[in-house]
N, CA and C atoms of all chains as a GROMACS GRO file, in nm:
protein
  615
    1MET      N    1   5.333  -4.272  -0.131
    1MET     CA    2   5.429  -4.267  -0.020
    1MET      C    3   5.450  -4.122   0.028
    2HIS      N    4   5.467  -4.038  -0.074
    2HIS     CA    5   5.493  -3.897  -0.044
    2HIS      C    6   5.373  -3.835   0.029
    3SER      N    7   5.255  -3.866  -0.023
    3SER     CA    8   5.133  -3.810   0.037
    3SER      C    9   5.114  -3.864   0.179
    4TYR      N   10   5.159  -3.993   0.199
    4TYR     CA   11   5.148  -4.053   0.333
    4TYR      C   12   5.231  -3.974   0.434
    5PHE      N   13   5.357  -3.941   0.393
    5PHE     CA   14   5.444  -3.863   0.483
    5PHE      C   15   5.390  -3.721   0.505
    6ALA      N   16   5.339  -3.667   0.395
    6ALA     CA   17   5.283  -3.531   0.404
    6ALA      C   18   5.167  -3.529   0.502
    7MET      N   19   5.084  -3.633   0.495
    7MET     CA   20   4.968  -3.642   0.583
    7MET      C   21   5.013  -3.659   0.728
    8ASN      N   22   5.119  -3.743   0.743
    8ASN     CA   23   5.176  -3.767   0.876
    8ASN      C   24   5.227  -3.636   0.938
    9ALA      N   25   5.296  -3.557   0.853
    9ALA     CA   26   5.349  -3.428   0.899
    9ALA      C   27   5.237  -3.335   0.939
   10ASN      N   28   5.130  -3.338   0.860
   10ASN     CA   29   5.014  -3.255   0.893
   10ASN      C   30   4.955  -3.293   1.028
   11TYR      N   31   4.947  -3.423   1.050
   11TYR     CA   32   4.894  -3.472   1.178
   11TYR      C   33   4.981  -3.428   1.294
   12LYS      N   34   5.115  -3.432   1.266
   12LYS     CA   35   5.212  -3.392   1.369
   12LYS      C   36   5.190  -3.246   1.408
   13ILE      N   37   5.179  -3.162   1.305
   13ILE     CA   38   5.158  -3.017   1.330
   13ILE      C   39   5.029  -2.995   1.406
   14LEU      N   40   4.926  -3.068   1.360
   14LEU     CA   41   4.795  -3.055   1.423
   14LEU      C   42   4.800  -3.098   1.570
   15SER      N   43   4.873  -3.208   1.594
   15SER     CA   44   4.883  -3.256   1.733
   15SER      C   45   4.962  -3.159   1.820
   16TYR      N   46   5.066  -3.094   1.761
   16TYR     CA   47   5.142  -2.992   1.835
   16TYR      C   48   5.052  -2.874   1.871
   17ILE      N   49   4.973  -2.832   1.771
   17ILE     CA   50   4.882  -2.718   1.794
   17ILE      C   51   4.783  -2.753   1.906
   18LEU      N   52   4.728  -2.875   1.896
   18LEU     CA   53   4.631  -2.918   1.997
   18LEU      C   54   4.695  -2.923   2.136
   19LEU      N   55   4.820  -2.974   2.140
   19LEU     CA   56   4.891  -2.984   2.267
   19LEU      C   57   4.915  -2.845   2.327
   20CYS      N   58   4.958  -2.752   2.240
   20CYS     CA   59   4.982  -2.613   2.286
   20CYS      C   60   4.853  -2.553   2.339
   21PHE      N   61   4.745  -2.575   2.265
   21PHE     CA   62   4.614  -2.522   2.306
   21PHE      C   63   4.573  -2.580   2.441
   22PHE      N   64   4.595  -2.712   2.455
   22PHE     CA   65   4.559  -2.780   2.580
   22PHE      C   66   4.640  -2.724   2.697
   23LEU      N   67   4.774  -2.711   2.674
   23LEU     CA   68   4.862  -2.659   2.781
   23LEU      C   69   4.824  -2.517   2.820
   24LEU      N   70   4.794  -2.436   2.717
   24LEU     CA   71   4.756  -2.297   2.743
   24LEU      C   72   4.627  -2.290   2.824
   25SER      N   73   4.528  -2.368   2.783
   25SER     CA   74   4.399  -2.365   2.854
   25SER      C   75   4.414  -2.422   2.995
   26ALA      N   76   4.503  -2.524   3.009
   26ALA     CA   77   4.527  -2.583   3.142
   26ALA      C   78   4.591  -2.479   3.234
   27THR      N   79   4.686  -2.401   3.178
   27THR     CA   80   4.752  -2.296   3.258
   27THR      C   81   4.652  -2.192   3.303
   28VAL      N   82   4.566  -2.150   3.209
   28VAL     CA   83   4.464  -2.049   3.240
   28VAL      C   84   4.369  -2.102   3.346
   29THR      N   85   4.326  -2.229   3.330
   29THR     CA   86   4.233  -2.290   3.426
   29THR      C   87   4.296  -2.298   3.564
   30LEU      N   88   4.424  -2.340   3.570
   30LEU     CA   89   4.492  -2.353   3.699
   30LEU      C   90   4.504  -2.218   3.768
   31SER      N   91   4.537  -2.115   3.687
   31SER     CA   92   4.549  -1.980   3.742
   31SER      C   93   4.414  -1.933   3.795
   32ALA      N   94   4.309  -1.958   3.717
   32ALA     CA   95   4.174  -1.918   3.759
   32ALA      C   96   4.135  -1.989   3.887
   33GLN      N   97   4.176  -2.115   3.896
   33GLN     CA   98   4.145  -2.194   4.016
   33GLN      C   99   4.208  -2.131   4.141
   34ALA      N  100   4.331  -2.083   4.128
   34ALA     CA  101   4.401  -2.021   4.242
   34ALA      C  102   4.327  -1.897   4.290
   35GLU      N  103   4.284  -1.815   4.194
   35GLU     CA  104   4.212  -1.692   4.230
   35GLU      C  105   4.077  -1.724   4.293
   36LEU      N  106   4.008  -1.822   4.232
   36LEU     CA  107   3.877  -1.861   4.285
   36LEU      C  108   3.888  -1.917   4.426
   37GLN      N  109   3.994  -1.993   4.448
   37GLN     CA  110   4.018  -2.051   4.581
   37GLN      C  111   4.032  -1.941   4.687
   38ARG      N  112   4.113  -1.840   4.651
   38ARG     CA  113   4.135  -1.728   4.745
   38ARG      C  114   4.005  -1.650   4.767
   39MET      N  115   3.930  -1.632   4.660
   39MET     CA  116   3.804  -1.557   4.670
   39MET      C  117   3.703  -1.632   4.758
   40GLN      N  118   3.706  -1.764   4.744
   40GLN     CA  119   3.617  -1.848   4.824
   40GLN      C  120   3.654  -1.840   4.973
   41GLU      N  121   3.785  -1.838   5.000
   41GLU     CA  122   3.833  -1.830   5.140
   41GLU      C  123   3.794  -1.698   5.207
   42ARG      N  124   3.794  -1.590   5.128
   42ARG     CA  125   3.759  -1.461   5.190
   42ARG      C  126   3.611  -1.425   5.171
   43LEU      N  127   3.532  -1.520   5.121
   43LEU     CA  128   3.389  -1.495   5.098
   43LEU      C  129   3.314  -1.449   5.224
   44PRO      N  130   3.336  -1.510   5.343
   44PRO     CA  131   3.264  -1.460   5.462
   44PRO      C  132   3.291  -1.313   5.490
   45GLN      N  133   3.417  -1.271   5.471
   45GLN     CA  134   3.450  -1.129   5.497
   45GLN      C  135   3.391  -1.037   5.391
   46THR      N  136   3.404  -1.077   5.264
   46THR     CA  137   3.351  -0.990   5.158
   46THR      C  138   3.197  -0.983   5.165
   47ASP      N  139   3.136  -1.096   5.201
   47ASP     CA  140   2.990  -1.095   5.218
   47ASP      C  141   2.948  -1.000   5.330
   48ALA      N  142   3.020  -1.007   5.441
   48ALA     CA  143   2.988  -0.921   5.556
   48ALA      C  144   3.004  -0.774   5.518
   49LEU      N  145   3.109  -0.743   5.444
   49LEU     CA  146   3.132  -0.603   5.403
   49LEU      C  147   3.022  -0.554   5.309
   50ARG      N  148   2.981  -0.642   5.218
   50ARG     CA  149   2.877  -0.604   5.122
   50ARG      C  150   2.741  -0.591   5.190
   51LEU      N  151   2.709  -0.686   5.279
   51LEU     CA  152   2.577  -0.684   5.344
   51LEU      C  153   2.564  -0.570   5.447
   52SER      N  154   2.678  -0.528   5.502
   52SER     CA  155   2.673  -0.418   5.598
   52SER      C  156   2.668  -0.282   5.528
   53GLY      N  157   2.693  -0.283   5.398
   53GLY     CA  158   2.689  -0.158   5.321
   53GLY      C  159   2.820  -0.081   5.326
   54LYS      N  160   2.923  -0.141   5.387
   54LYS     CA  161   3.052  -0.072   5.394
   54LYS      C  162   3.117  -0.066   5.256
   55VAL      N  163   3.094  -0.170   5.178
   55VAL     CA  164   3.144  -0.168   5.040
   55VAL      C  165   3.028  -0.200   4.945
   56GLY      N  166   3.043  -0.152   4.824
   56GLY     CA  167   2.942  -0.179   4.722
   56GLY      C  168   3.009  -0.239   4.600
   57GLU      N  169   2.925  -0.282   4.507
   57GLU     CA  170   2.975  -0.339   4.382
   57GLU      C  171   2.968  -0.228   4.277
   58ASN      N  172   3.082  -0.187   4.224
   58ASN     CA  173   3.079  -0.078   4.127
   58ASN      C  174   3.047  -0.130   3.987
   59ASN      N  175   3.037  -0.037   3.890
   59ASN     CA  176   2.994  -0.078   3.756
   59ASN      C  177   3.107  -0.137   3.671
   60ARG      N  178   3.222  -0.164   3.735
   60ARG     CA  179   3.332  -0.230   3.664
   60ARG      C  180   3.358  -0.369   3.719
   61GLY      N  181   3.262  -0.417   3.799
   61GLY     CA  182   3.272  -0.551   3.854
   61GLY      C  183   3.370  -0.563   3.969
   62LEU      N  184   3.395  -0.450   4.037
   62LEU     CA  185   3.490  -0.450   4.149
   62LEU      C  186   3.423  -0.400   4.276
   63LEU      N  187   3.485  -0.431   4.390
   63LEU     CA  188   3.434  -0.380   4.518
   63LEU      C  189   3.484  -0.238   4.536
   64GLU      N  190   3.401  -0.154   4.595
   64GLU     CA  191   3.442  -0.015   4.620
   64GLU      C  192   3.393   0.027   4.758
   65ALA      N  193   3.481   0.091   4.834
   65ALA     CA  194   3.446   0.134   4.970
   65ALA      C  195   3.340   0.243   4.964
   66ARG      N  196   3.241   0.231   5.053
   66ARG     CA  197   3.136   0.334   5.060
   66ARG      C  198   3.145   0.411   5.192
   67THR      N  199   3.220   0.355   5.284
   67THR     CA  200   3.245   0.423   5.412
   67THR      C  201   3.394   0.409   5.444
   68GLU      N  202   3.432   0.466   5.556
   68GLU     CA  203   3.573   0.452   5.600
   68GLU      C  204   3.597   0.306   5.640
   69LEU      N  205   3.705   0.247   5.586
   69LEU     CA  206   3.735   0.107   5.618
   69LEU      C  207   3.857   0.098   5.708
   70THR      N  208   3.860  -0.010   5.787
   70THR     CA  209   3.978  -0.035   5.870
   70THR      C  210   4.089  -0.087   5.777
   71PRO      N  211   4.214  -0.085   5.819
   71PRO     CA  212   4.321  -0.134   5.732
   71PRO      C  213   4.300  -0.281   5.691
   72GLU      N  214   4.244  -0.362   5.782
   72GLU     CA  215   4.217  -0.504   5.752
   72GLU      C  216   4.110  -0.516   5.642
   73GLU      N  217   4.006  -0.435   5.658
   73GLU     CA  218   3.898  -0.438   5.559
   73GLU      C  219   3.947  -0.390   5.424
   74ARG      N  220   4.030  -0.286   5.428
   74ARG     CA  221   4.088  -0.231   5.305
   74ARG      C  222   4.174  -0.337   5.234
   75ALA      N  223   4.248  -0.416   5.314
   75ALA     CA  224   4.333  -0.521   5.258
   75ALA      C  225   4.248  -0.630   5.191
   76ILE      N  226   4.136  -0.662   5.253
   76ILE     CA  227   4.045  -0.763   5.195
   76ILE      C  228   3.990  -0.715   5.061
   77VAL      N  229   3.947  -0.589   5.059
   77VAL     CA  230   3.891  -0.532   4.935
   77VAL      C  231   3.998  -0.530   4.825
   78ASN      N  232   4.119  -0.490   4.860
   78ASN     CA  233   4.226  -0.484   4.760
   78ASN      C  234   4.261  -0.623   4.706
   79ALA      N  235   4.268  -0.721   4.796
   79ALA     CA  236   4.301  -0.858   4.753
   79ALA      C  237   4.190  -0.914   4.664
   80GLU      N  238   4.066  -0.887   4.702
   80GLU     CA  239   3.952  -0.936   4.623
   80GLU      C  240   3.955  -0.873   4.483
   81ASN      N  241   3.978  -0.743   4.478
   81ASN     CA  242   3.980  -0.675   4.349
   81ASN      C  243   4.097  -0.722   4.262
   82ALA      N  244   4.210  -0.751   4.322
   82ALA     CA  245   4.325  -0.800   4.246
   82ALA      C  246   4.292  -0.934   4.180
   83ASP      N  247   4.226  -1.022   4.255
   83ASP     CA  248   4.188  -1.152   4.198
   83ASP      C  249   4.081  -1.137   4.091
   84ARG      N  250   3.986  -1.048   4.116
   84ARG     CA  251   3.881  -1.026   4.016
   84ARG      C  252   3.941  -0.973   3.886
   85ILE      N  253   4.031  -0.875   3.899
   85ILE     CA  254   4.095  -0.816   3.780
   85ILE      C  255   4.170  -0.923   3.701
   86SER      N  256   4.239  -1.009   3.774
   86SER     CA  257   4.313  -1.116   3.708
   86SER      C  258   4.219  -1.209   3.629
   87LEU      N  259   4.106  -1.242   3.690
   87LEU     CA  260   4.009  -1.328   3.621
   87LEU      C  261   3.946  -1.258   3.501
   88TYR      N  262   3.916  -1.128   3.517
   88TYR     CA  263   3.858  -1.054   3.405
   88TYR      C  264   3.957  -1.046   3.288
   89ARG      N  265   4.086  -1.034   3.323
   89ARG     CA  266   4.190  -1.028   3.220
   89ARG      C  267   4.194  -1.158   3.141
   90GLN      N  268   4.187  -1.270   3.215
   90GLN     CA  269   4.190  -1.401   3.150
   90GLN      C  270   4.071  -1.418   3.056
   91ILE      N  271   3.954  -1.377   3.104
   91ILE     CA  272   3.833  -1.390   3.020
   91ILE      C  273   3.845  -1.299   2.898
   92ALA      N  274   3.893  -1.178   2.920
   92ALA     CA  275   3.909  -1.082   2.810
   92ALA      C  276   4.008  -1.137   2.706
   93ARG      N  277   4.113  -1.201   2.754
   93ARG     CA  278   4.214  -1.259   2.663
   93ARG      C  279   4.148  -1.370   2.580
   94ASN      N  280   4.068  -1.453   2.646
   94ASN     CA  281   4.000  -1.561   2.574
   94ASN      C  282   3.904  -1.507   2.470
   95GLN      N  283   3.839  -1.395   2.504
   95GLN     CA  284   3.737  -1.338   2.415
   95GLN      C  285   3.795  -1.231   2.322
   96LYS      N  286   3.927  -1.210   2.333
   96LYS     CA  287   3.995  -1.106   2.254
   96LYS      C  288   3.927  -0.970   2.276
   97ARG      N  289   3.910  -0.935   2.401
   97ARG     CA  290   3.846  -0.808   2.438
   97ARG      C  291   3.929  -0.739   2.545
   98VAL      N  292   3.889  -0.618   2.578
   98VAL     CA  293   3.961  -0.548   2.684
   98VAL      C  294   3.908  -0.593   2.820
   99ARG      N  295   3.995  -0.587   2.921
   99ARG     CA  296   3.959  -0.635   3.054
   99ARG      C  297   3.836  -0.564   3.110
  100ARG      N  298   3.830  -0.431   3.086
  100ARG     CA  299   3.720  -0.353   3.141
  100ARG      C  300   3.585  -0.404   3.091
  101GLY      N  301   3.586  -0.455   2.967
  101GLY     CA  302   3.462  -0.507   2.908
  101GLY      C  303   3.408  -0.624   2.986
  102SER      N  304   3.495  -0.718   3.022
  102SER     CA  305   3.446  -0.835   3.097
  102SER      C  306   3.408  -0.795   3.240
  103GLY      N  307   3.478  -0.696   3.295
  103GLY     CA  308   3.443  -0.646   3.429
  103GLY      C  309   3.304  -0.583   3.429
  104ARG      N  310   3.276  -0.507   3.324
  104ARG     CA  311   3.144  -0.442   3.312
  104ARG      C  312   3.035  -0.547   3.293
  105GLN      N  313   3.066  -0.652   3.217
  105GLN     CA  314   2.969  -0.761   3.198
  105GLN      C  315   2.943  -0.833   3.331
  106ARG      N  316   3.048  -0.849   3.410
  106ARG     CA  317   3.033  -0.914   3.540
  106ARG      C  318   2.947  -0.826   3.632
  107ALA      N  319   2.964  -0.693   3.622
  107ALA     CA  320   2.887  -0.600   3.706
  107ALA      C  321   2.737  -0.614   3.679
  108ILE      N  322   2.701  -0.638   3.554
  108ILE     CA  323   2.559  -0.657   3.518
  108ILE      C  324   2.505  -0.780   3.590
  109ARG      N  325   2.584  -0.885   3.586
  109ARG     CA  326   2.544  -1.012   3.648
  109ARG      C  327   2.537  -0.999   3.800
  110ILE      N  328   2.632  -0.928   3.859
  110ILE     CA  329   2.633  -0.906   4.004
  110ILE      C  330   2.505  -0.832   4.044
  111ALA      N  331   2.471  -0.729   3.966
  111ALA     CA  332   2.351  -0.650   3.998
  111ALA      C  333   2.225  -0.735   3.990
  112GLN      N  334   2.221  -0.826   3.892
  112GLN     CA  335   2.104  -0.914   3.879
  112GLN      C  336   2.089  -1.003   4.002
  113GLN      N  337   2.203  -1.052   4.049
  113GLN     CA  338   2.200  -1.154   4.154
  113GLN      C  339   2.211  -1.100   4.297
  114ALA      N  340   2.244  -0.972   4.310
  114ALA     CA  341   2.267  -0.916   4.445
  114ALA      C  342   2.143  -0.926   4.533
  115ARG      N  343   2.168  -0.954   4.658
  115ARG     CA  344   2.057  -0.962   4.753
  115ARG      C  345   2.018  -0.822   4.799
  116SER      N  346   1.901  -0.812   4.860
  116SER     CA  347   1.848  -0.686   4.909
  116SER      C  348   1.944  -0.621   5.009
  117GLY      N  349   1.966  -0.492   4.992
  117GLY     CA  350   2.053  -0.419   5.085
  117GLY      C  351   2.194  -0.396   5.033
  118VAL      N  352   2.232  -0.470   4.928
  118VAL     CA  353   2.367  -0.454   4.872
  118VAL      C  354   2.370  -0.327   4.787
  119TRP      N  355   2.479  -0.250   4.802
  119TRP     CA  356   2.495  -0.126   4.725
  119TRP      C  357   2.553  -0.157   4.588
  120LEU      N  358   2.488  -0.099   4.486
  120LEU     CA  359   2.531  -0.123   4.348
  120LEU      C  360   2.547   0.010   4.275
  121GLN      N  361   2.647   0.014   4.190
  121GLN     CA  362   2.666   0.135   4.108
  121GLN      C  363   2.611   0.107   3.969
  122ASN      N  364   2.520   0.190   3.922
  122ASN     CA  365   2.464   0.165   3.789
  122ASN      C  366   2.557   0.217   3.680
  123ALA      N  367   2.518   0.194   3.555
  123ALA     CA  368   2.604   0.230   3.442
  123ALA      C  369   2.631   0.381   3.435
  124ALA      N  370   2.538   0.463   3.493
  124ALA     CA  371   2.556   0.608   3.493
  124ALA      C  372   2.647   0.655   3.606
  125GLY      N  373   2.688   0.561   3.693
  125GLY     CA  374   2.778   0.596   3.802
  125GLY      C  375   2.708   0.627   3.934
  126GLU      N  376   2.575   0.613   3.936
  126GLU     CA  377   2.500   0.641   4.059
  126GLU      C  378   2.496   0.517   4.148
  127TRP      N  379   2.503   0.544   4.280
  127TRP     CA  380   2.498   0.434   4.377
  127TRP      C  381   2.355   0.417   4.425
  128LEU      N  382   2.308   0.293   4.420
  128LEU     CA  383   2.172   0.261   4.464
  128LEU      C  384   2.177   0.135   4.548
  129GLN      N  385   2.091   0.135   4.651
  129GLN     CA  386   2.085   0.015   4.736
  129GLN      C  387   1.978  -0.076   4.679
  130LYS      N  388   2.010  -0.201   4.660
  130LYS     CA  389   1.913  -0.296   4.603
  130LYS      C  390   1.795  -0.310   4.699
  131PRO      N  391   1.671  -0.285   4.648
  131PRO     CA  392   1.555  -0.292   4.738
  131PRO      C  393   1.524  -0.437   4.781
  132MET      N  394  -0.714   6.142   7.285
  132MET     CA  395  -0.731   6.008   7.227
  132MET      C  396  -0.764   6.010   7.078
  133PRO      N  397  -0.867   6.094   7.033
  133PRO     CA  398  -0.895   6.100   6.889
  133PRO      C  399  -0.778   6.155   6.810
  134LYS      N  400  -0.700   6.243   6.875
  134LYS     CA  401  -0.581   6.300   6.810
  134LYS      C  402  -0.480   6.189   6.776
  135LEU      N  403  -0.467   6.102   6.874
  135LEU     CA  404  -0.374   5.990   6.858
  135LEU      C  405  -0.419   5.897   6.745
  136LYS      N  406  -0.552   5.872   6.742
  136LYS     CA  407  -0.609   5.786   6.638
  136LYS      C  408  -0.584   5.844   6.501
  137ARG      N  409  -0.601   5.978   6.492
  137ARG     CA  410  -0.581   6.044   6.365
  137ARG      C  411  -0.435   6.036   6.319
  138GLY      N  412  -0.348   6.042   6.416
  138GLY     CA  413  -0.205   6.032   6.386
  138GLY      C  414  -0.164   5.891   6.346
  139LEU      N  415  -0.231   5.796   6.403
  139LEU     CA  416  -0.197   5.656   6.376
  139LEU      C  417  -0.248   5.609   6.240
  140LEU      N  418  -0.356   5.666   6.198
  140LEU     CA  419  -0.421   5.620   6.074
  140LEU      C  420  -0.330   5.627   5.950
  141PRO      N  421  -0.266   5.744   5.925
  141PRO     CA  422  -0.175   5.747   5.810
  141PRO      C  423  -0.057   5.654   5.826
  142LEU      N  424  -0.011   5.644   5.949
  142LEU     CA  425   0.104   5.554   5.976
  142LEU      C  426   0.067   5.408   5.943
  143ALA      N  427  -0.052   5.369   5.987
  143ALA     CA  428  -0.097   5.232   5.960
  143ALA      C  429  -0.116   5.211   5.811
  144GLY      N  430  -0.171   5.315   5.746
  144GLY     CA  431  -0.192   5.306   5.602
  144GLY      C  432  -0.060   5.293   5.528
  145ALA      N  433   0.038   5.376   5.570
  145ALA     CA  434   0.171   5.372   5.506
  145ALA      C  435   0.236   5.236   5.526
  146SER      N  436   0.226   5.181   5.648
  146SER     CA  437   0.288   5.049   5.673
  146SER      C  438   0.219   4.940   5.594
  147LEU      N  439   0.088   4.952   5.582
  147LEU     CA  440   0.015   4.852   5.502
  147LEU      C  441   0.057   4.857   5.356
  148LEU      N  442   0.075   4.980   5.307
  148LEU     CA  443   0.119   4.998   5.168
  148LEU      C  444   0.259   4.939   5.146
  149THR      N  445   0.347   4.967   5.244
  149THR     CA  446   0.484   4.915   5.236
  149THR      C  447   0.484   4.762   5.234
  150ILE      N  448   0.409   4.705   5.329
  150ILE     CA  449   0.401   4.558   5.336
  150ILE      C  450   0.342   4.503   5.206
  151GLY      N  451   0.240   4.573   5.159
  151GLY     CA  452   0.174   4.530   5.034
  151GLY      C  453   0.270   4.532   4.917
  152SER      N  454   0.349   4.642   4.911
  152SER     CA  455   0.443   4.651   4.798
  152SER      C  456   0.552   4.544   4.808
  153PHE      N  457   0.594   4.516   4.932
  153PHE     CA  458   0.698   4.412   4.952
  153PHE      C  459   0.643   4.275   4.915
  154THR      N  460   0.515   4.254   4.952
  154THR     CA  461   0.452   4.125   4.919
  154THR      C  462   0.454   4.107   4.768
  155GLY      N  463   0.428   4.213   4.699
  155GLY     CA  464   0.430   4.207   4.553
  155GLY      C  465   0.568   4.176   4.501
  156CYS      N  466   0.670   4.226   4.571
  156CYS     CA  467   0.808   4.206   4.526
  156CYS      C  468   0.856   4.064   4.547
  157ILE      N  469   0.815   4.004   4.660
  157ILE     CA  470   0.872   3.872   4.690
  157ILE      C  471   0.794   3.755   4.627
  158HIS      N  472   0.690   3.792   4.551
  158HIS     CA  473   0.617   3.686   4.484
  158HIS      C  474   0.702   3.632   4.369
  159VAL      N  475   0.744   3.509   4.383
  159VAL     CA  476   0.832   3.449   4.281
  159VAL      C  477   0.762   3.328   4.220
  160LYS      N  478   0.761   3.331   4.092
  160LYS     CA  479   0.699   3.218   4.022
  160LYS      C  480   0.806   3.112   3.993
  161THR      N  481   0.777   2.989   4.024
  161THR     CA  482   0.873   2.883   3.992
  161THR      C  483   0.808   2.783   3.897
  162ASP      N  484   0.882   2.752   3.799
  162ASP     CA  485   0.832   2.650   3.703
  162ASP      C  486   0.847   2.512   3.766
  163PRO      N  487   0.757   2.423   3.737
  163PRO     CA  488   0.771   2.288   3.794
  163PRO      C  489   0.900   2.220   3.746
  164ILE      N  490   0.968   2.156   3.840
  164ILE     CA  491   1.096   2.092   3.807
  164ILE      C  492   1.066   1.960   3.734
  165ARG      N  493   1.123   1.949   3.618
  165ARG     CA  494   1.102   1.825   3.540
  165ARG      C  495   1.228   1.739   3.548
  166ILE      N  496   1.208   1.618   3.589
  166ILE     CA  497   1.322   1.525   3.595
  166ILE      C  498   1.320   1.443   3.466
  167GLU      N  499   1.422   1.471   3.387
  167GLU     CA  500   1.431   1.400   3.259
  167GLU      C  501   1.482   1.257   3.280
  168PRO      N  502   1.425   1.161   3.214
  168PRO     CA  503   1.476   1.024   3.230
  168PRO      C  504   1.613   1.008   3.166
  169ILE      N  505   1.696   0.926   3.226
  169ILE     CA  506   1.831   0.902   3.173
  169ILE      C  507   1.828   0.768   3.099
  170TYR      N  508   1.868   0.772   2.974
  170TYR     CA  509   1.871   0.648   2.897
  170TYR      C  510   2.016   0.601   2.883
  171ILE      N  511   2.040   0.480   2.926
  171ILE     CA  512   2.174   0.424   2.915
  171ILE      C  513   2.164   0.289   2.846
  172ASN      N  514   2.245   0.273   2.747
  172ASN     CA  515   2.244   0.145   2.677
  172ASN      C  516   2.337   0.047   2.746
  173ILE      N  517   2.286  -0.068   2.780
  173ILE     CA  518   2.370  -0.173   2.837
  173ILE      C  519   2.370  -0.288   2.737
  174THR      N  520   2.488  -0.317   2.687
  174THR     CA  521   2.500  -0.427   2.592
  174THR      C  522   2.542  -0.552   2.668
  175ILE      N  523   2.460  -0.650   2.661
  175ILE     CA  524   2.493  -0.776   2.728
  175ILE      C  525   2.558  -0.869   2.626
  176ASN      N  526   2.681  -0.902   2.653
  176ASN     CA  527   2.753  -0.993   2.566
  176ASN      C  528   2.734  -1.135   2.621
  177HIS      N  529   2.655  -1.213   2.550
  177HIS     CA  530   2.619  -1.346   2.601
  177HIS      C  531   2.737  -1.443   2.605
  178LYS      N  532   2.830  -1.423   2.513
  178LYS     CA  533   2.948  -1.510   2.510
  178LYS      C  534   3.032  -1.488   2.638
  179ILE      N  535   3.053  -1.360   2.672
  179ILE     CA  536   3.129  -1.327   2.794
  179ILE      C  537   3.048  -1.367   2.917
  180GLN      N  538   2.918  -1.344   2.913
  180GLN     CA  539   2.833  -1.380   3.026
  180GLN      C  540   2.843  -1.530   3.055
  181ARG      N  541   2.847  -1.609   2.948
  181ARG     CA  542   2.858  -1.755   2.962
  181ARG      C  543   2.990  -1.792   3.029
  182GLU      N  544   3.099  -1.731   2.982
  182GLU     CA  545   3.230  -1.762   3.038
  182GLU      C  546   3.241  -1.714   3.183
  183LEU      N  547   3.184  -1.597   3.210
  183LEU     CA  548   3.183  -1.545   3.348
  183LEU      C  549   3.106  -1.638   3.439
  184ASP      N  550   2.994  -1.688   3.387
  184ASP     CA  551   2.911  -1.777   3.467
  184ASP      C  552   2.984  -1.909   3.495
  185ASP      N  553   3.058  -1.958   3.396
  185ASP     CA  554   3.134  -2.082   3.416
  185ASP      C  555   3.233  -2.065   3.531
  186ILE      N  556   3.291  -1.947   3.542
  186ILE     CA  557   3.393  -1.922   3.644
  186ILE      C  558   3.331  -1.886   3.779
  187PHE      N  559   3.232  -1.798   3.778
  187PHE     CA  560   3.182  -1.744   3.906
  187PHE      C  561   3.058  -1.814   3.963
  188ALA      N  562   2.997  -1.906   3.888
  188ALA     CA  563   2.870  -1.966   3.934
  188ALA      C  564   2.883  -2.031   4.072
  189ALA      N  565   2.990  -2.107   4.093
  189ALA     CA  566   3.008  -2.177   4.221
  189ALA      C  567   3.019  -2.077   4.336
  190LEU      N  568   3.092  -1.969   4.311
  190LEU     CA  569   3.112  -1.865   4.412
  190LEU      C  570   2.981  -1.792   4.441
  191ASP      N  571   2.907  -1.762   4.335
  191ASP     CA  572   2.778  -1.692   4.351
  191ASP      C  573   2.678  -1.777   4.428
  192ARG      N  574   2.686  -1.910   4.409
  192ARG     CA  575   2.594  -1.999   4.480
  192ARG      C  576   2.624  -1.998   4.630
  193GLN      N  577   2.751  -1.988   4.664
  193GLN     CA  578   2.792  -1.993   4.806
  193GLN      C  579   2.774  -1.860   4.878
  194SER      N  580   2.779  -1.751   4.803
  194SER     CA  581   2.778  -1.618   4.865
  194SER      C  582   2.644  -1.585   4.932
  195ALA      N  583   2.654  -1.522   5.048
  195ALA     CA  584   2.534  -1.478   5.121
  195ALA      C  585   2.482  -1.346   5.066
  196ALA      N  586   2.567  -1.276   4.990
  196ALA     CA  587   2.527  -1.146   4.935
  196ALA      C  588   2.466  -1.157   4.796
  197THR      N  589   2.469  -1.277   4.740
  197THR     CA  590   2.409  -1.296   4.607
  197THR      C  591   2.314  -1.414   4.608
  198GLU      N  592   2.219  -1.406   4.520
  198GLU     CA  593   2.125  -1.516   4.503
  198GLU      C  594   2.143  -1.565   4.360
  199TYR      N  595   2.199  -1.682   4.344
  199TYR     CA  596   2.235  -1.729   4.209
  199TYR      C  597   2.112  -1.746   4.120
  200ILE      N  598   2.120  -1.685   4.004
  200ILE     CA  599   2.014  -1.699   3.903
  200ILE      C  600   2.077  -1.767   3.783
  201PRO      N  601   2.029  -1.884   3.744
  201PRO     CA  602   2.090  -1.950   3.628
  201PRO      C  603   2.083  -1.862   3.504
  202LEU      N  604   2.190  -1.866   3.427
  202LEU     CA  605   2.200  -1.782   3.307
  202LEU      C  606   2.102  -1.832   3.202
  203GLU      N  607   2.031  -1.737   3.141
  203GLU     CA  608   1.934  -1.775   3.036
  203GLU      C  609   2.010  -1.818   2.912
  204GLU      N  610   1.965  -1.926   2.852
  204GLU     CA  611   2.027  -1.974   2.728
  204GLU      C  612   1.981  -1.888   2.612
  205LYS      N  613   2.077  -1.844   2.530
  205LYS     CA  614   2.041  -1.761   2.412
  205LYS      C  615   2.081  -1.832   2.285
   0.00000   0.00000   0.00000
């Protein structure tokens, strides 16, 4: 009888832990969804800025101005970077790492996938245009 | 006329010597410039890459500035 209750209590604790884990991951997913939604909405503008060479992808996984930007363009870049930083923070939290680490990992992937003409900053800090 | 020629000869010789000595002075030897290669270690964390891909894959597929490359399985 005693062991039955003990087992029941263990199950209860386990179910609480699972519930907490589920709620936490659901919160993180929902937050990520909001950022991704905003990033998707501004994709035509960020694409245009990247393809025109006005902004480049730096080695921390963020957009960086390469020429003088208009206030509207500057606002787009800032909003995009804020969402990216938020996502990198979430990933870093999941992986128990620093945010900059996941940003740098994202920069590697961006460089791999970037189309010709996009400006990229390498790990040494040099800016190169993707051939 | 021959007097003039005689007067000009040392002058021409002196100017040639001066030019010659200057030529000797401005001869500068330059060593070939060697561009040393820069080695940078890039550590790819596959666990983070996987999680990044889960989040950004849809966006990368839609973007005109990127060409989505499926992540290699490790």
